[in-house]
C-alpha positions as CSV (number, residue, x, y, z in Angstrom):
1,X,4.0,-13.7,12.3
2,X,3.1,-10.0,12.4
3,X,4.1,-9.3,8.8
4,X,1.7,-12.0,7.6
5,X,-1.2,-10.5,9.5
6,X,-0.2,-7.0,8.4
7,X,-0.8,-8.0,4.8
8,X,-4.2,-9.5,5.8
9,X,-5.2,-6.3,7.5
10,X,-4.2,-4.2,4.5
11,X,-6.2,-6.4,2.2
12,X,-9.2,-6.2,4.6
13,X,-9.1,-2.4,4.6
14,X,-8.9,-2.3,0.8
15,X,-11.8,-4.7,0.4
16,X,-13.9,-2.7,2.9
17,X,-13.2,0.5,1.1
18,X,-14.1,-1.2,-2.2
19,X,-17.3,-2.9,-1.0
20,X,-18.8,-0.5,1.5
21,X,-17.5,3.0,1.9
22,X,-14.8,5.1,0.2
23,X,-14.5,7.3,3.2
24,X,-10.8,7.6,3.7
25,X,-11.0,9.3,7.1
26,X,-13.3,6.8,8.7
27,X,-12.4,3.2,7.9
28,X,-15.1,1.4,9.9
29,X,-13.7,-2.0,10.1
30,X,-14.0,-4.5,13.0
31,X,-10.6,-6.2,13.4
32,X,-9.9,-8.0,16.7
33,X,-6.5,-7.2,18.2
34,X,-5.5,-4.7,15.6
35,X,-3.1,-2.3,17.3
36,X,-2.2,0.1,14.5
37,X,-5.7,1.2,13.7
38,X,-4.7,4.9,14.0
39,X,-2.4,4.8,11.0
40,X,-3.5,6.6,7.8
41,X,-4.8,4.0,5.3
42,X,-3.6,5.6,2.1
43,X,-2.2,2.4,0.5
44,X,-5.4,0.4,0.9
45,X,-7.5,3.3,-0.3
46,X,-5.4,3.6,-3.5
47,X,-5.9,-0.2,-4.0
48,X,-9.6,0.2,-3.5
49,X,-9.7,3.0,-6.1
50,X,-8.0,0.7,-8.5
51,X,-10.4,-2.1,-7.6
52,X,-13.3,0.3,-8.5
53,X,-11.7,1.0,-11.9
54,X,-10.4,-2.5,-12.9
55,X,-12.5,-4.8,-10.7
56,X,-11.5,-6.9,-7.7
57,X,-8.3,-8.8,-8.7
58,X,-5.4,-9.6,-6.4
59,X,-2.9,-8.9,-9.1
60,X,-3.7,-5.2,-8.8
61,X,-2.2,-5.2,-5.3
62,X,0.9,-6.8,-6.5
63,X,1.4,-4.2,-9.3
64,X,0.8,-1.3,-6.9
65,X,3.4,-2.8,-4.5
66,X,5.8,-3.4,-7.3
67,X,5.3,0.2,-8.6
68,X,6.1,1.6,-5.2
69,X,9.2,-0.6,-4.9
70,X,10.4,0.6,-8.3
71,X,9.8,4.3,-7.4
72,X,11.8,3.6,-4.1
73,X,14.7,2.1,-6.1
74,X,14.7,5.1,-8.4
75,X,14.7,7.6,-5.6
76,X,17.4,5.8,-3.7
77,X,19.5,5.8,-6.9
78,X,19.0,9.6,-7.3
79,X,19.9,10.2,-3.6
80,X,23.1,8.2,-3.7
81,X,24.1,9.7,-7.1
82,X,23.6,13.2,-5.7
83,X,25.9,12.6,-2.6
84,X,28.4,10.2,-4.1
85,X,28.7,9.3,-7.8
86,X,26.9,7.4,-10.5
87,X,29.0,4.2,-10.2
88,X,28.2,4.0,-6.5
89,X,24.5,4.6,-7.2
90,X,24.4,1.8,-9.7
């Protein structure tokens, strides 16, 4: 399952940033068969910053993901409200 491994790779990048190097532009991580290494690792970097502040806890990742989802819902609501009406957006 690609999605399952995708979460594992994201966690591995965040842990690497947290434990070794906070260099966003050079995530030096050995992952076998990882095909999307060229993508910009902003989400794991944000999680690593929060790890540095609050400590290494898995719940932080859940809250960051939840926060991005809530922002996405709010932006979708505003977009639909702009082009249609408030009832449709709700």
